[in-house]
C-alpha positions as a printed Julia matrix, in Angstrom:
222×3 Matrix{Float64}:
 137.49  -11.36  132.03
 135.19   -8.6   132.05
 137.99   -6.19  132.32
 139.3    -7.29  129.26
 136.52   -7.58  127.13
 135.25   -4.35  126.04
 132.67   -3.87  122.78
 135.85   -4.21  120.04
 137.65   -6.83  122.18
 134.17   -9.12  122.52
 133.72   -8.47  118.5
 137.03   -9.36  117.81
 136.55  -13.01  119.64
 133.21  -13.82  118.14
 134.73  -12.77  114.54
 137.41  -15.29  114.45
 137.86  -18.83  112.68
 140.45  -20.61  113.62
 143.72  -19.82  112.01
 142.4   -16.31  111.04
 145.0   -13.79  110.6
 144.9   -10.05  112.28
 144.01   -8.43  108.93
 141.58  -10.96  108.06
 139.36  -10.04  111.24
 139.75   -6.46  110.77
 138.52   -6.45  107.52
 135.27   -8.48  108.49
 134.96   -5.91  111.32
 135.54   -2.7   108.94
 137.9    -1.99  111.8
 141.4    -0.92  111.65
 144.54   -3.06  111.35
 145.82   -1.31  114.36
 142.95   -1.45  116.83
 142.47   -4.96  115.84
 145.94   -5.83  116.7
 145.95   -4.13  119.69
 142.63   -5.59  121.29
 144.24   -9.32  120.45
 147.08   -8.43  122.0
 145.32   -7.73  125.57
 143.56  -10.66  124.41
 146.36  -13.18  124.05
 147.87  -11.62  127.34
 144.57  -13.15  129.35
 145.29  -15.89  127.62
 141.64  -16.02  125.66
 143.44  -16.1   123.01
 146.31  -17.76  120.85
 148.51  -16.68  117.74
 150.27  -20.02  116.64
 149.89  -19.84  112.49
 146.62  -17.6   113.01
 144.33  -16.55  115.79
 142.7   -19.17  118.29
 139.7   -18.7   120.78
 141.31  -20.4   123.24
 138.12  -21.5   125.18
 134.48  -21.85  123.89
 133.31  -20.16  127.61
 134.93  -16.57  126.07
 132.48  -16.52  122.94
 129.43  -17.42  124.93
 130.74  -13.94  127.59
 131.63  -12.11  124.29
 128.09  -12.17  123.07
 126.68  -11.69  126.09
 128.35   -8.61  126.65
 127.55   -7.44  122.99
 123.99   -8.54  122.95
 123.77   -6.87  126.28
 125.71   -3.6   124.96
 123.07   -3.58  121.54
 120.33   -3.6   124.39
 121.53   -0.26  125.79
 122.35    1.5   122.96
 121.05    0.25  119.58
 123.4    -0.7   116.84
 123.58    1.5   113.78
 123.13    0.42  110.34
 127.51    0.0   110.02
 127.27   -2.04  113.3
 124.5    -4.48  111.93
 126.03   -5.15  109.06
 128.92   -6.67  110.87
 126.6    -8.26  113.74
 125.52  -11.39  111.7
 129.04  -12.95  111.57
 128.94  -13.2   115.9
 126.42  -16.33  115.14
 127.98  -20.02  114.13
 125.62  -19.82  111.19
 126.45  -19.21  107.52
 124.29  -16.82  105.86
 124.85  -14.71  102.4
 123.86  -10.86  102.22
 120.98  -11.38   99.28
 118.41   -9.14   97.18
 119.0    -5.38   97.72
 121.77   -5.57   99.73
 123.8    -8.27   97.42
 123.8    -5.59   95.17
 125.28   -2.73   97.88
 127.89   -5.1    98.34
 128.91   -6.13   94.72
 129.04   -2.08   93.9
 131.31   -1.58   97.38
 128.78    0.34   99.06
 128.09    2.26   95.62
 124.81    1.86   94.89
 122.07    2.16   97.4
 118.1     2.17   96.65
 114.9     1.79   98.39
 115.83    2.35  102.23
 116.37    5.53  104.04
 118.09    5.62  107.84
 115.24    6.18  109.38
 113.22    2.28  107.54
 116.52    0.29  107.0
 115.94   -3.68  106.14
 119.38   -6.13  106.09
 118.72   -8.44  103.33
 120.14  -12.1   104.65
 119.84  -15.86  102.65
 120.51  -18.56  105.3
 119.71  -21.82  105.62
 116.0   -22.84  106.01
 117.23  -25.6   108.77
 118.57  -22.65  110.67
 115.65  -20.16  110.53
 114.56  -20.71  114.11
 118.48  -20.31  114.96
 118.84  -17.42  113.51
 115.46  -15.44  115.06
 116.42  -16.44  118.2
 119.73  -14.35  117.32
 118.25  -11.16  116.36
 116.01  -11.07  118.89
 118.87  -11.09  121.3
 120.03   -7.79  120.0
 116.59   -6.33  119.71
 116.4    -6.78  115.76
 112.98   -7.74  114.39
 112.59  -10.7   111.85
 110.47  -11.49  109.05
 110.74  -12.89  105.6
 109.12  -10.19  103.9
 109.66   -6.15  104.76
 107.59   -4.83  106.79
 106.33   -1.06  107.15
 108.07    1.27  108.79
 105.16    1.89  110.94
 104.97   -1.64  112.41
 108.47   -1.65  113.49
 109.52    0.35  116.95
 113.16    1.11  115.66
 114.64    1.73  111.77
 116.44   -1.57  111.51
 115.08   -5.02  110.49
 116.44   -8.2   109.17
 114.46   -9.81  106.41
 115.62  -13.65  105.69
 115.24  -15.6   103.06
 115.64  -19.53  103.72
 117.45  -21.17  101.22
 118.24  -25.05  101.1
 121.57  -24.83  100.51
 124.42  -21.08  100.3
 126.25  -20.31   97.43
 128.06  -17.63   99.0
 131.57  -15.21   97.59
 133.17  -12.55   99.23
 133.19   -9.09   98.63
 135.25   -6.94  100.93
 134.74   -8.96  104.12
 131.06   -9.11  103.05
 129.87  -12.72  102.68
 126.63  -12.21   99.42
 125.3   -14.09   97.46
 126.95  -14.93   93.45
 127.78  -11.69   91.47
 125.67  -13.71   88.63
 122.29  -14.33   91.0
 122.67  -10.36   92.18
 123.16   -9.79   88.09
 119.64  -11.88   87.89
 117.63  -10.28   90.53
 118.8    -6.65   89.34
 117.45   -7.82   85.81
 114.37   -9.15   87.13
 113.92   -5.62   88.88
 115.43   -3.65   85.69
 113.08   -0.46   86.32
 114.91   -0.19   90.28
 118.29   -1.33   89.19
 118.94    0.23   85.45
 121.81    2.39   86.84
 123.01   -0.15   89.43
 123.37   -2.62   86.24
 125.5    -0.29   84.27
 127.89    0.62   87.79
 128.91   -3.2    87.99
 129.41   -3.07   84.38
 131.92   -0.02   85.05
 133.27   -2.11   87.65
 133.97   -5.57   87.02
 135.37   -6.32   83.66
 134.08   -8.83   80.45
 130.53   -8.05   82.46
 128.78   -7.04   78.78
 125.7    -6.04   80.66
 124.54   -3.88   77.58
 123.16   -1.56   79.59
 122.37    1.86   77.92
 121.79    3.85   81.28
 124.9     6.23   81.61
 123.65    8.58   84.03
 126.7     8.92   86.83
 124.97    7.34   90.15
 125.6     9.17   93.61
 128.23    6.99   96.16
């Protein structure tokens, strides 16, 4: 099994939802289509996935082995920021990027504020009933979790996950990322207007019909 399950193949198995296309999996992993297609062919030849009107993982035990491999790899080589954005998709529970990350996703990576590579929290909205399992999940990747952003000097590494438990989730998708709705994101930005004024201006230009009435017109960095 492990000869076939390299990191890419393991991530594909963990990302597949029954009926998925190769293109959808590639989008969610932010991996080139051809790379995913070749890995899917190897997995299909090995009997781990089938492709019949969409992808299906043949045996849930293969998922368990894939998660073990990906988590072990993260323990040896800590995930990058980009990889950490993908890791939540390996779980079995719904989530949506929120707060700063909702702004980051809705601006398609164009607006980044309040974070540096050596101090990088990711903000996830999760269901209240799933909090304990999320904490255990991220612990397997050696990524700390909290309900409020922790100071960098309290952490061993640059990454942390800030969980926002909610009774239920309303999820949209932007370029493969699950995210809170745009209207909720805009409301959050307005509540923190000084921090997100230029981000609101960016959204106003990106999406037709918003009419956010934002005077700020400085060119944002990408």
